[in-house]
LOFIPA-267437 format. One record per residue (C-alpha): x, y, z; residue in three letters. Coordinates in pm, whole numbers, plus 50000, padded with zeros to 5 digits. Example, Ala and Ser with C-alpha at 12.3 -4.5 7.8 and 13.67 -1.06 7.14 Angstrom:
LOFIPA-267437
<x->51230	y->49550	z->50780	rest->Ala>
<x->51367	y->49894	z->50714	rest->Ser>
END
This chain:
LOFIPA-267437
<x->87701	y->16595	z->10677	rest->Met>
<x->87535	y->16336	z->10900	rest->Glu>
<x->87759	y->16439	z->11186	rest->Ile>
<x->87589	y->16782	z->11191	rest->Ala>
<x->87279	y->16618	z->11337	rest->Glu>
<x->87463	y->16464	z->11635	rest->Thr>
<x->87627	y->16572	z->11959	rest->Gln>
<x->87962	y->16486	z->11799	rest->Asp>
<x->87886	y->16743	z->11530	rest->Gly>
<x->87807	y->17008	z->11787	rest->Ile>
<x->88124	y->16923	z->11980	rest->Asp>
<x->88326	y->16950	z->11659	rest->Leu>
<x->88175	y->17287	z->11571	rest->Ala>
<x->88237	y->17427	z->11920	rest->Val>
<x->88594	y->17295	z->11918	rest->Ser>
<x->88660	y->17451	z->11578	rest->Trp>
<x->88519	y->17786	z->11686	rest->Leu>
<x->88715	y->17785	z->12013	rest->Arg>
<x->89035	y->17715	z->11817	rest->Thr>
<x->88952	y->17997	z->11577	rest->Lys>
<x->88897	y->18238	z->11866	rest->Leu>
<x->89215	y->18125	z->12043	rest->Thr>
<x->89411	y->18191	z->11724	rest->Asn>
<x->89256	y->18537	z->11699	rest->Gln>
<x->89354	y->18612	z->12059	rest->Ile>
<x->89711	y->18496	z->11996	rest->Asp>
<x->89735	y->18717	z->11687	rest->Leu>
<x->89598	y->19018	z->11874	rest->Leu>
<x->89848	y->18964	z->12155	rest->Lys>
<x->90132	y->18972	z->11900	rest->Arg>
<x->89986	y->19285	z->11742	rest->Ile>
<x->89958	y->19448	z->12085	rest->Arg>
<x->90331	y->19392	z->12147	rest->Lys>
<x->90425	y->19552	z->11816	rest->Lys>
<x->90181	y->19843	z->11846	rest->Arg>
<x->90193	y->19962	z->12205	rest->Pro>
<x->90009	y->20283	z->12116	rest->Gln>
<x->89703	y->20066	z->12035	rest->Lys>
<x->89736	y->19846	z->12344	rest->Ser>
<x->89411	y->19955	z->12511	rest->Ala>
<x->89209	y->19912	z->12192	rest->Glu>
<x->89357	y->19571	z->12114	rest->Val>
<x->89309	y->19458	z->12475	rest->Thr>
<x->88940	y->19549	z->12449	rest->Ala>
<x->88908	y->19321	z->12145	rest->Tyr>
<x->89090	y->19042	z->12327	rest->Ile>
<x->88854	y->19075	z->12624	rest->Asp>
<x->88552	y->19063	z->12392	rest->Lys>
<x->88676	y->18744	z->12227	rest->Ile>
<x->88741	y->18585	z->12566	rest->Ile>
<x->88384	y->18664	z->12670	rest->Ser>
<x->88261	y->18497	z->12350	rest->Ile>
<x->88466	y->18185	z->12431	rest->Gln>
<x->88304	y->18176	z->12775	rest->Glu>
<x->87959	y->18172	z->12611	rest->Lys>
<x->88055	y->17854	z->12429	rest->Phe>
<x->88140	y->17694	z->12766	rest->Asp>
<x->87786	y->17762	z->12889	rest->Lys>
<x->87596	y->17605	z->12599	rest->Leu>
<x->87327	y->17367	z->12719	rest->Lys>
<x->87003	y->17223	z->12590	rest->Gly>
<x->86891	y->17016	z->12297	rest->Ser>
<x->87097	y->16987	z->11980	rest->Leu>
<x->86864	y->17236	z->11811	rest->Glu>
<x->86898	y->17484	z->12098	rest->Asp>
<x->87277	y->17455	z->12100	rest->Ile>
<x->87297	y->17482	z->11721	rest->Arg>
<x->87086	y->17797	z->11729	rest->Gly>
<x->87298	y->17944	z->12006	rest->Ser>
<x->87619	y->17872	z->11816	rest->Ile>
<x->87483	y->18040	z->11505	rest->Met>
<x->87367	y->18338	z->11708	rest->Gly>
<x->87698	y->18379	z->11887	rest->Ile>
<x->87897	y->18334	z->11569	rest->Glu>
<x->87680	y->18568	z->11366	rest->Gly>
<x->87633	y->18852	z->11610	rest->Ser>
<x->87923	y->18835	z->11854	rest->Glu>
<x->88218	y->18717	z->11647	rest->Ile>
<x->88138	y->18951	z->11360	rest->Gly>
<x->88146	y->19251	z->11594	rest->Arg>
<x->88469	y->19143	z->11765	rest->Ala>
<x->88689	y->19172	z->11457	rest->His>
<x->88950	y->19444	z->11450	rest->Val>
END
């Protein structure tokens, strides 16, 4: 767990979360194709997840600041974006 205290650890966490969000977007796009009647609703979720990804791109500050931001984004934003 030593990596958690380094910039490499932060980079790994952000990369993992971005991959997770990208996978969610891909799944939602497939769902949208199969359920056209829900297209607007699914698109709204996709847009929300994209905005969360953009927040990860803007992370700056000390390791502690970034870690806190990641936890905040993951806890409050990602939890609300699920279908």
